[in-house]
N, C-alpha and C positions, 0 to 999 in steps of 0.2 A: 545481463548478469548470468554467468554460467552457474548451473546447479547440478546436483548429483541425482535428484529424483523429483518428479512431480507426483504428488499424492492427492487423489480425489476419491470421494465416495460418501458413504453413509456414516453413521456415528462410530462405527468400528474403525474408520480411517483415522480417527483422532489418535488412537494408540499407535498406529503406524507412523504418524507424523512425530509423535513424542519419541518413539523408538529411533527414528532417523536422527532427530536432534541429539539423542543420548549418545549416538555413535559418531557425532561430529559431521554428519552429512549436511550439505547445503541443499535445502529443499524449498519448494513452493507447494502450496496445497490448498484444498478447499474441501470442507466437510459440511454436510447438511444432513438433516434427519432422513431416514429411509423413506418417509412419506413424501418428501419433496421430489425424490427420484421416482417412486412408485406412482405418484400422481402426475408425473411428466411435467412438473413445473420447470425442472432443469433439463435442458436438451442439448444435443450436439449442435454446434453452429459452425458452418464452414468458414466463417470470417474470424471469430474470436476463439473458437474451440468449444466453449460452453455459453449458453444463453438461458436466462431465466424468464419464463413467461409471466409478465405482470409483476416483477419484483425488481425495482430499480436498484435497491441496495445490493442484491446479488450481482446484478449486471455491472455496477460500479466496481465491485470486487474483481470480476473477471477482466474488466478493462484495465484495472490497476495491475493485475498479474501480468497481462500481456505487455504493458509498458515496462514493468520491472524486468521481465525476461528479454525485452528487446526484440520481440517478434509479434507479428499481427495475430497469429493463432498460437495459443499456449502450447499446443501439441507439436509445434514445429520447432521447439527450443532445443531439440537434440537430446534431452534427458529421458531416461526410462520413466514410464508412467505406472504407478501402482494404483490399482483400482479395487475398491471394496464395495460391492453393490448387491450382495445376495439378499439382504434384509429378510432373513429366515423367520424372524419373529412374527412379522406381519403375514408372511406367506403361510406359515403353519397355523397361525391364529385364524386366518380366513377359512381354512379347510375345516377347522374344529368347531366352527360356529354351530354346525348342525350335527356334531358328534361323529364326523367322518374321520377315519384313521387309515393308515396304510395297511394293506392286508398281510404284509410280512412284518416280522420283527416282534411279534408277541404283544402288540399294543391294543388289540381288540378285546372288548369286554361285552357282556350282554347289553350294555347301554350304548354301545357305539355301532357305527355303520362302516364296515370295512370297504375300501375301494381297491380295485385291482392295480397292479403295477403299471399297466398301460394307461389307465385313467389318471393315476397320479402323475405320470410323466407328462401327459398332455396338459394337465392342469398347471403344473409347475412351469412348463415351457411357454404356455400362453400367458401366465401371470408375470413372467419375467422376460417376455419377448422384447420389450422396450429396452431394458437394461442390457440384455445380451446384444441387441443391435447397437447400442451405444459403444459397448466394448469393441465390437467388430469395426465400427467406424473409426474409433480412436486408433486401433491397431493398424489401420491402413496408413496412418500418418506417423506412428511412433512405435517404439519398442514397449510393449505392454506386458505387465504381469498382473494377473488377477489374484488377489489374496483372499482366501476364504475366511469366514468369520471365526472367531475363537470358539473352540468346542466347550460350550457351556449349556447346561440344561437340555441337552439333546434328548428328544423322545424318539421312539422308533420311526415315527412319521417324519419329524424334522430331519433326522439322520438320512432317511431315504430321499427327502427333498434335496438335501445337501449334496448327496451323491449324484443326483440327476443334474444339478447345476454344474458340478465339477466336470461331469462327462460332456455337458454342452460346451463348456469353455474349451476343453481339450479337442472336441470335434471341430472347433473353429481354428485350431492350430495356434491358440494363444497360450502363452506360458501361464501356469497355475501353481501357486503354492498353497497347500492345504495344511493349516496348523495342526490338524488332527494327525498328520503323518509324522510329526516330530514329537509326539507324546511318548513317554516311556512305555515300554512293552506292558500291556495289560491295562493301561490307563485309558479312560474314555472321556476325561474332562480335565480342564486346567487345574493345577494345584491352587490352594488358597492364596498363596503369595502372588499369583498372577491375576487374581480376580478383582475387578472394580467393586467398590462397596455397594453399587446398585444391583450386583448379582447378574447383570445381563451383558456386561462388557469386560474386555481385558483392561488391565490398568497400565500404568507407565512401565512397570517391570515386565509385563507381558509384551508391550511394544518393543522394548529393548531386546527381549528374547527372540521374538519373531523376526525382527530386522537382522539380528545376528544370523539367523537361518538364511535370510535372503542374501546376505553377504557371503556366507559359506557356500551356498549353491551357485554363486556367480550371477545372480539376478542383479545385485547392486555391487558396484565396485567399492572396495575398502577405501575409506578416505585417506588422502595423502597427508600424513602428519609431519612430513619432513620440513625442515626450515630452509631448504634450498630456494634461492631466489629465481 
């Protein structure tokens, strides 16, 4: 079954899938909590593309995707792959457990422990080494675009972490779309109409908006709405 995009990733990828559907794109996708990726339950698999350790339900889903796409490995279907895997909430939360904050950005207080830019970079790259490696392995088989998380509730520390991960993706020569870049001048967060009611994710309107940016920038092809046979 030919598709316009394959969308995989953490909970933020659900809005991407919704946005693709809103634009009439034919997609396949898989979304799981950031913990499933951070804990390495879901891994790259040379045969099927993705494989879940000890989770038969997920593996049945991956097998079904491959069958529906008509290829053994889901990343060999010829469609561009959108990946959302920063999982900044867990990343920033882990650093803050002992009141550590980035030394830049004005986030330090007498109760916090600032860490240097070099320390923060090493921490972020170590904590997301597995996800970055997965992106690289998928990019060896398919056209990949990594989509950053929606700009919501950024602190100086999480913003610095975000930039480190964006730079790491660019260093791997993988296409990156950072929703932050498309905000109106002077804005640093999504407008209320693009926020999910949980306050941590973008909603369906956000998904449609960011997918429109992916189409405008040429990452995704505009769907063919002609009636030609």
